[in-house]
DORO-16271 format. One record per residue (C-alpha): x, y, z. Coordinates in steps of 0.05 Angstrom, whole numbers, plus 32768, in hexadecimal, padded with zeros to 4 digits. Each point is the difference from the previous one (the first is absolute). Layout:
N
XYZ;...
REM end
This chain:
791
800080008000;801C80437FEC;8008802F803A;801A803D7FD9;7FBE80107FDF;7FE98047800B;7FCA80078035;7FC6800E7FD0;80137FC67FD3;80047FD2803C;7FBD80198018;7FE17FF37FBC;801E7FBA8000;7FE27FF38045;7FBD801A7FE9;7FFE7FD37FC3;80157FC48029;7FCC80108035;7FCA80097FCC;800F7FBB7FE4;7FFC7FE08045;7FBE8023800F;7FE37FE97FBE;80117FB88013;7FD780068041;7FBF80207FEA;7FD97FEB803E;8033801F802F;8007803F7FD5;7FB5800C7FFB;7FF67FF5804B;8039802E8012;7FEB80387FCF;7FB77FFE8016;801380028049;802E803C7FF4;7FCB80227FD6;7FCF7FFE803A;8033801B8033;801E80367FD4;7FBD80137FE1;7FE1800A8045;8039802E8016;7FFE80287FC0;7FB580098004;8004801C8047;803C802B7FEE;7FD9801D7FC5;7FCA801A8030;8033801A8032;802780237FC9;7FC180207FE5;7FE9801A8044;8041800D8026;803A80097FD0;7FEC80167FBB;8006804D7FFD;7FC6802C7FEE;7FFA80117FB5;80168048800A;803E80297FF3;803B7FEF802F;7FD67FD4802F;803C7FF4802E;7FFB80498016;7FB87FF88019;7FF07FF58049;7FBF7FFE8027;7FF8802A803F;7FDF7FE2803D;7FDC80268036;80147FD5803B;7FCD8025802C;7FC97FFC7FCC;7FE17FC08019;7FDF7FCA7FD6;80207FD07FCF;801780327FCD;802380388028;7FE280377FD5;8005804C8007;7FCE80388004;8003802C7FC2;8014803F8027;80397FD8801E;80157FE97FBA;800280497FE9;80298014803D;80317FC77FF5;800580137FB6;800D8049800F;80317FF08038;80267FD17FD2;800480367FCB;801A80318034;80367FCF8015;80117FF37FB6;802A7FC38011;7FD27FC48006;7FCD7FF97FC9;7FF780167FB9;7FB57FF58004;7FC97FE9802F;7FBE7FE57FE7;7FBF7FEE8024;7FCA7FD07FEB;7FC27FDF801B;7FD47FC77FE6;7FB6800F7FFE;7FC27FDF7FE3;7FD6802C7FD3;7FC17FFA7FD7;800F800A7FB6;7FC5800B7FD0;80067FFE7FB5;7FD07FEC7FC8;7FC77FF68030;80257FD0802E;801C800C8046;80377FD5801E;80298002803F;804A80017FF0;803F800C8027;802B803D7FF2;803F80248014;7FF98046801D;8046801E7FF8;80288040800A;800C80287FC2;804A7FEC7FFC;7FF17FB58002;800C7FF07FB6;803980327FF7;80227FE6803E;7FFC7FB97FE5;801C80167FBD;7FC67FE27FD8;7FE680127FBB;7FB87FF87FE7;7FE97FCD7FCE;7FCB80307FE6;7FF6804A8011;80218019803F;80087FEC8049;7FED8028803D;802A803E800C;8010802A803F;7FD080367FE8;7FC67FCE8002;800A7FFC804B;800580488016;7FB880148011;7FD07FD18022;7FC77FEC7FD2;8018802B7FC6;801A7FCB7FCF;7FD17FC57FF5;802F7FD97FD4;80147FB67FFE;80347FD17FE2;7FEA7FBA7FED;802B7FC3800C;80157FDE7FC0;7FDB7FC08012;7FC180278011;800480257FBE;80017FBE7FDB;7FCD7FDB802B;7FCC8035800E;8008802E7FC5;80167FD17FC8;804280267FF5;7FDA803B7FE4;8030802D7FDA;7FD6803D8011;80027FF4804B;80218042800F;7FCB8033800F;7FCA7FCC800F;7FD68010803D;7FED7FCE8035;7FD6800A803E;80237FF08041;7FD780028040;7FCE802C7FDC;803280327FE5;801B80057FB9;804A7FF27FF6;802880077FC0;80317FC97FEB;804180227FEE;802A7FC37FF1;80117FB68006;80387FE6802C;803B7FD97FE4;7FF97FB77FEE;80137FD28039;7FF880358037;7FC87FF38031;8016802C8039;80357FFF8037;7FE47FC48025;80147FBD7FE1;7FC37FDB801A;7FCC80357FF3;7FEA80167FBA;7FCD803A8002;7FE680177FBE;8002804C8001;8027803B801D;7FE58041801B;8023803E801D;7FFE8001804C;7FE180477FFC;7FBF7FDD7FEA;7FFC7FD98043;7FBE801E8016;7FE07FEC7FBE;801C7FBA8005;7FEF7FF8804A;7FC68030800B;7FF480168048;80497FFD8013;803A80307FFB;803E7FD58007;802B80367FE0;7FF7802B803E;7FF87FCB8037;80407FF68026;7FE07FCA802B;7FEF7FD37FC5;803E7FD97FE9;7FE87FE77FBD;8037800B7FCB;803C7FD57FED;803F80287FF4;80347FEE7FCD;804480237FFA;803980027FCF;804380048023;802F80357FE5;80407FEB7FDD;803B7FF2802D;7FD780008040;80067FC3802E;7FC57FE08022;801F80138043;8000804A7FEC;7FB87FFB7FE8;7FEA7FE08042;802380368028;7FDA80357FD9;7FBF7FDB800A;800D7FFB804B;8009804B8003;7FC1800D7FD7;7FD77FCF802A;801680218041;7FED80447FE4;7FBA7FE87FEC;7FF67FDF8044;801380418023;7FD6802C7FD2;7FC27FD38003;80047FD98041;7FB77FEB8000;80017FDD7FBD;80497FED7FF9;80157FEB8046;803D7FD37FFB;800480067FB4;803B7FDD7FE1;80097FFB7FB5;80217FC07FE8;801B7FE87FBD;7FE57FC17FDF;80027FDF7FBC;7FCF801A7FCD;7FC97FD67FE2;7FDD7FDA8039;7FCA802E801D;802C80318023;80347FCF8019;7FDC7FF88043;7FE27FC48024;7FE27FE57FBF;80457FFC7FE1;801C7FDE803F;7FC87FCD7FFC;800D7FF67FB6;804A7FF4800C;7FF17FCD8036;7FCE7FDC7FD3;80337FFF7FC7;80367FE6802F;7FD27FC78015;7FF27FEC7FB8;804A80027FED;80127FD7803D;7FCD7FCB7FED;801980007FB8;80487FF9801A;7FEB7FC3802A;7FE37FE07FC2;8041800E7FDA;80287FDF8038;7FD27FC47FFC;800B7FFE7FB5;804B80018009;7FFE7FC98034;7FD57FD57FD3;802E80097FC4;803D7FF3802A;7FE27FBC8013;7FF17FF17FB7;804780127FEC;801E7FD68039;7FD87FC47FE8;8016800C7FB9;8048800A8015;7FFF7FBB8020;7FEC7FE27FBD;803B80267FE0;80347FEB8034;80227FD37FCE;800680377FCC;801B80308035;80347FCD8019;80187FF47FB9;8008804A7FF1;8026800A8041;802C7FC57FEF;8010801D7FBC;801A80408021;7FC4802E8004;8005802E803D;7FC980028034;7FF7804A7FF2;7FF67FF27FB6;7FCC7FCB800F;7FDD802D8032;7FFC80367FCB;7FE17FCF7FCF;7FCC7FEB8032;7FF180488013;7FF880107FB6;7FCC7FC97FFA;7FDA8019803D;800280477FE5;7FE57FE97FBD;7FC77FDF8024;7FF480408028;8000802A7FC1;7FCD7FD27FDF;7FD58000803F;8007804B8008;7FEC800E7FB8;7FC47FD28006;7FED801E8043;800680497FEC;7FDE7FFF7FBC;7FB97FF08019;800980288041;7FE480437FEC;7FC37FF57FD6;7FD77FD98034;801A802E8036;7FEC803E7FD9;7FBC7FE17FF3;7FF57FF28049;801480478013;7FCD801D7FD0;7FC87FE08027;7FDC80388025;80007FF5804B;7FC0800F8026;80138048800D;7FE980437FE6;804780157FEF;80277FFE7FBF;80357FCD8012;802F7FED7FC8;80447FDE7FFF;802A80067FC1;80267FBF7FFF;802B7FF87FC2;80457FEB7FEA;8039802F800D;804A7FFA800D;7FF47FF8804B;7FD57FC37FF6;802F7FE37FCD;803D800D802C;7FDE7FE1803C;7FEA7FC37FD8;80457FF77FE2;802280098044;7FD17FCE8021;800C7FCF7FC8;804C80028004;7FFF7FFE804C;7FD27FC47FFF;802C7FDB7FCE;803D800B802C;7FDB7FF38041;7FE17FBD7FEF;803B7FE97FD6;803980108031;7FF47FC98033;7FF87FC87FCD;803E80197FDA;802B8001803F;7FE57FBD8018;800A7FDC7FBD;804780177FF4;80167FE98046;7FF87FB67FED;803F7FD48004;80137FE77FBB;801B7FBA800F;7FC77FE38029;7FCE801B7FCF;80237FE17FC4;800D7FBE8023;7FC07FF78028;7FD1802A7FD6;7FED802C803B;801D803C8022;80247FF78042;7FF1802A803D;7FC080148020;7FBF7FF77FD9;7FDC803B7FE2;7FC17FEA8023;800C802C803D;8007803D7FD2;7FBF7FEF7FDD;7FDD7FF48042;80188042801A;7FE680247FC3;7FBD7FDC8008;7FFD8016804A;800B80477FEA;7FCB7FFB7FCA;7FCC7FE3802F;801180348035;7FF7803A7FD0;7FC07FE17FE4;7FE57FFC8048;800E804B8008;7FDB80107FBF;7FC67FD1800E;7FF880198047;800080487FE7;7FCB7FF17FCB;7FD77FD88031;800080388034;7FED80347FCC;7FC77FD57FE8;7FE97FF48048;8008804B800D;7FD080107FC7;7FCF7FCE801E;800A80218043;7FF280457FE2;7FBA7FE77FEC;7FF17FF08049;801A8040801E;7FD2802B802A;7FFF803D7FD1;7FCF80298028;7FD27FFE7FC5;7FE07FCC7FD3;801280047FB6;7FD27FC87FEA;7FC080197FE1;801780487FFD;8014802C7FC5;802480427FFD;7FF880377FCC;803580377FFF;7FF480437FE0;801880488007;7FCC80367FF9;803680357FF8;800E7FE37FBB;7FBC80187FE8;800480448020;7FD47FF3803D;800980328039;7FF47FEB8048;7FB680118001;7FEF7FDC7FBF;802F7FC78011;7FE07FF38043;7FBB80027FE0;80177FCE7FCB;801D7FD28034;7FC08000802B;7FD57FF47FC3;802C7FC77FE9;7FFB7FDF8045;7FB480067FFE;7FFD7FDE7FBB;802F7FC88012;7FDE7FF38043;7FBE7FFB7FDB;80197FC27FDC;7FE27FC1801D;80267FE8803D;803B80307FF8;8021802A8035;803480347FED;802F8035801A;803580307FE8;8047800C8015;803C80287FE7;802D7FC28000;7FEB7FB78000;802E7FD4802B;80327FE37FF7;8022803B7FE0;8047801A8006;7FEA80487FFA;7FDC800B8042;801C8041801C;801980058047;7FF9803A8031;801980148044;7FCF7FF28038;7FF480328039;7FD17FE58035;7FD880328029;802080088044;80447FE67FEB;803E802B7FF0;7FF680237FBE;804780117FEB;801A7FDF7FC1;803B7FD2800C;80237FC87FDD;7FD97FCF802C;7FBB801D7FF2;7FD57FC47FEB;7FE27FFA7FBB;7FC37FDE7FE3;7FE77FEE7FBB;7FC280257FEB;7FC77FF77FCF;7FBA80197FF2;7FBF7FD77FFA;7FB680097FF7;7FC87FDF8028;7FF87FB87FEA;80497FF67FEF;800D7FD1803C;7FC67FD37FEC;80157FFE7FB7;80477FEE8013;7FEA7FCD8034;802680248037;7FE67FF68046;7FED803A802D;801C7FF08045;7FE58039802A;7FD880407FF7;7FDB80127FC0;800D80037FB5;800680407FD8;7FBC801D7FEE;7FE2802F7FCD;7FFB80348038;804B80048003;8006803A7FCE;802780407FF8;7FF280348035;7FF97FCC8037;80367FE78030;80317FD37FDC;7FF77FB68010;802D7FC57FF7;80027FB58001;80417FE3801C;801A7FBA7FFE;80107FD4803C;804B800F7FFB;7FF2804A8003;7FD37FF8803D;80337FD58024;8039802E7FEF;7FE180418019;7FCD7FE98035;801A7FBD801A;7FD880028040;7FC280287FED;7FC580037FD1;801480237FBF;7FB880147FEE;7FF9804B8007;804A800D8004;801D80377FD5;804080087FD8;801F80297FC7;80257FE77FC2;803C80217FE1;8006803B802F;7FEA800F8047;7FDA803D7FE7;7FD77FD77FCD;7FB67FF6800F;7FF27FCB8033;7FE07FBE7FEB;7FD37FD9802F;80037FB48002;7FBA7FE47FF4;80127FB97FF1;80367FCB8002;80097FCF7FC7;80287FC07FFC;804880037FE7;800C7FF37FB6;80377FF87FCD;800680487FE6;804280007FDA;80137FB97FF1;7FF07FBA8017;80457FF4801E;7FFD803D802E;7FDE80088042;7FC6802F800F;801980468011;7FD480358023;7FCB80157FCE;7FCA80377FFC;7FC480047FD3;7FE280467FFA;7FBC800E7FE1;800180097FB5;7FC4802E8007;802A802F802D;803F7FFE7FD5;7FF47FF87FB5;802C7FD67FD3;7FFA80007FB4;80267FBF7FF8;7FD47FCB801E;7FF37FB68002;7FBA7FE48004;7FFC7FBC8023;7FC07FD87FF5;7FED7FBC801C;7FC87FD47FE9;7FEC7FC07FDC;7FEE801C7FBC;801B7FD47FC7;8026803A7FE1;800B80328037;803C80207FDD;7FD6800C7FC1;7FC6801B8029;802D80328024;801E80167FBE;7FBC800C7FE2;7FE9802B803B;803E802B7FFA;7FF880067FB5;7FB880158009;8015803A802B;803E80137FD6;800F7FD77FC1;804380247FF6;801C7FF08045;80397FCC7FFB;7FF57FC88032;802B7FC48015;7FD17FCB801D;80147FBB8016;7FF37FCD8037;802180168041;80267FBE8002;802A80197FC4;801E8034802D;801C7FC8802A;801B7FE17FC0;802880407FF4;801C7FFD8047;80137FB77FF8;801F800A7FBA;804980028018;7FF67FC2802A;7FDE7FDC7FC6;803980117FD1;80337FE98033;7FDA7FBF800C;7FFB7FF27FB6;804B800C7FF5;80147FD9803E;7FD17FC77FEF;801A7FFB7FB8;804880028017;7FF37FCF8039;7FE27FCD7FD0;803B800B7FD1;80307FF5803A;7FDB7FC28015;80037FE47FB9;804B800E7FFE;800A7FDE8042;7FD77FC47FE9;802A7FFB7FC1;803F8004802A;7FE97FC9802E;7FED7FD57FC5;8044800C7FE1;80247FEA8040;7FD67FC18007;80067FEE7FB7;804B80098000;80067FD88042;7FD77FC87FE2;802C80007FC1;803F7FFA802A;7FE27FC9802B;7FDF7FD77FC9;802E7FC4800C;7FFA8005804B;7FB380037FFD;80007FC57FCF;802C7FD78030;7FD28011803A;7FC37FE87FDA;80257FC27FE8;800F7FF0804A;7FB780048012;7FF3804A800E;7FB780117FF4;7FEC80357FCE;7FE1802B8039;80427FFE8026;802780197FC4;7FCC80377FF4;800480158049;804C80027FFB;7FFD802E7FC3;7FC9802D801F;802780098040;803B80157FD6;7FD680387FE3;7FD98012803E;803D800B802D;801980407FDD;7FB780177FF5;7FF07FFA804A;8042801F8014;7FF2803B7FD2;7FBA8008801C;801B80028047;803180367FEC;7FCC80267FD6;7FCB80068036;8028802C8030;801980287FC4;7FB8800B7FEA;7FEE80158047;803580367FFE;7FF280177FB8;7FB480048006;80038031803A;800F80347FCB;7FBB7FF37FE2;7FD88010803E;7FDD803C7FE2;7FE27FD57FC9;7FE57FCB8030;7FC68029801D;80077FE78046;80167FB97FEE;803E7FE98027;80407FF67FD6;80067FBF8027;7FBB7FE77FEC;80027FB48010;7FD07FEC7FC9;802B80207FCA;80407FE08019;7FE07FBC8006;7FE580047FB9;804380187FE5;80277FC98023;7FD07FCB7FE8;800480197FB8;
REM end
């Protein structure tokens, strides 16, 4: 064998030789390639989603310069800013002239768009005038929004369509510029179409239209968010100036935040402005949760890849035993162990490349198809999963790493064989490879136990969620969400419309109904400071808070929420009378642990705010999410504090209650956009992350189990092959068939049982990280572990 060949020529020779060998063993090759395709394909699919959400930059100019600003004192999931605070931060940054080249604000809002006799509820961006110029974007048609569109509140009713919306809703009309549409009852002029491929600065949200922030009161009638410093509602995006480090930017933001806290202590107490990555809803709690979820998926995919490598290592070890004669001859003829190891690694890498190609090619189209399925949520969720160099690089890297990882152990093991005993006796001297195979099987079974336990707990957690005490009964109830501001209703007309609607729905046979501003569970319930009459009234960092909502009479009955003490809200609780409130049990225990809360008084938000009198106590409920506890909660009267956005909840046994509610609303206002659905679908939205995690974990767990089963089969089959003569002699000497079968089964069960015993404590440790998805189920649930061990 020539050893002076150049490296590439030697590599080509090894590849040709390996290809011939693989062609001679089609069963082995097909099994290995398919196994690798499953493992590599699973990892590439998960990475495609992670790349689309977390890594791929926004389709704007110089995306690496963009950062999101977080209001650490803003509360909520999204750490947003009040618009006056955004303006102050922007002006202060300009005065410093060292941190940012631009600051942009935006807010996502639902609006009613009417055109050609139809009215639809769509989601839109409400943006500062420098939004498009700050992002460096150019229009596809017409022009984009300009700073002068955002100077005077209400003065420029203009809009820019998203490219997809232009195609879908307007048929790519070439004369779209200048077309008028009616938004929330007011005429707006379309001035342009956004660039192709740009759907905003949130990678998971794809609203259809952009408006200047100066039109806020037209888009959200009855509010004035542009002047309200106590309403943090805008995301803030910034472009870092050239040559400025993140540390310098943070120092400037610290100074600005301290100034705002000192200037407006009531609204901005403890304000701290933090930097975050752009693109995931302000970089706040939502992004943190997304990163954790992505890390979980990648960890599961990595476990499957390790299982794949262990399985292929076992297959190659078995195959290497069959080739021990060939290896001994090549060593005897002078081939170095390094040269033979390289040949074997070349073969394993070729298998990995074939498996990687097969695994990556079909990865994206079914994944993209599944991501296009609309979840049960009134929000434009879209993930753009497609090939790019990041996905290709990851897939190629995983493929090469896998080829080396599963090929290294067999290569080292095979080339350690002593030449003489192998040539003379026909077998390799030294310890058997069985212990290596058994160790790999133990690892496979242990990791499969972890995956199966995780999937089983998630499935049991979803079952547990259906039995939770929600504090309301979703079965038999429907909700219909609408926003009267979209059709230009003022408070007087809006309240009249709401009361008339309740009368009509309650007139349906056997139906009870009520209204609320937010239907639980909902992440958007606002919180407020609580000042109990007779207690200290100064605002401190320890002042307690409570969630708050508004409801009409009849809401408790429609929701199936139990009144524990006192009375319900009534039609007599109207403006001009003393403010009344229903509080939940947690609120009552927190503020009056030893007394009767009925008749007690408190203020929300500020000690000088009007006092509210407790008239009733209701049972605790799940207000934000199903995995959270029940915080203190207050329901005020909707007749005393009007809300244009409202949700009607109706309960009854009509065959088509959703359709009946829709018809009643359409009778009163046929142009009012309504989202009506069974109340149980709201729970489906809350459970969506857990369902996705359960599906992924379940699929990967079954894949891991299949790989472990194949590995166990390979070990037993190889052991039987090696012991064929021994087993024949045993049977010839009188051993019964059952005894031989038991001998073989014990050989396979020993590593499986050992792996299970190792995997159970590992699963107990790993599944503690999934506690928030289990909805009260213990991570050490005995039924799940028993089923997993048995399987």
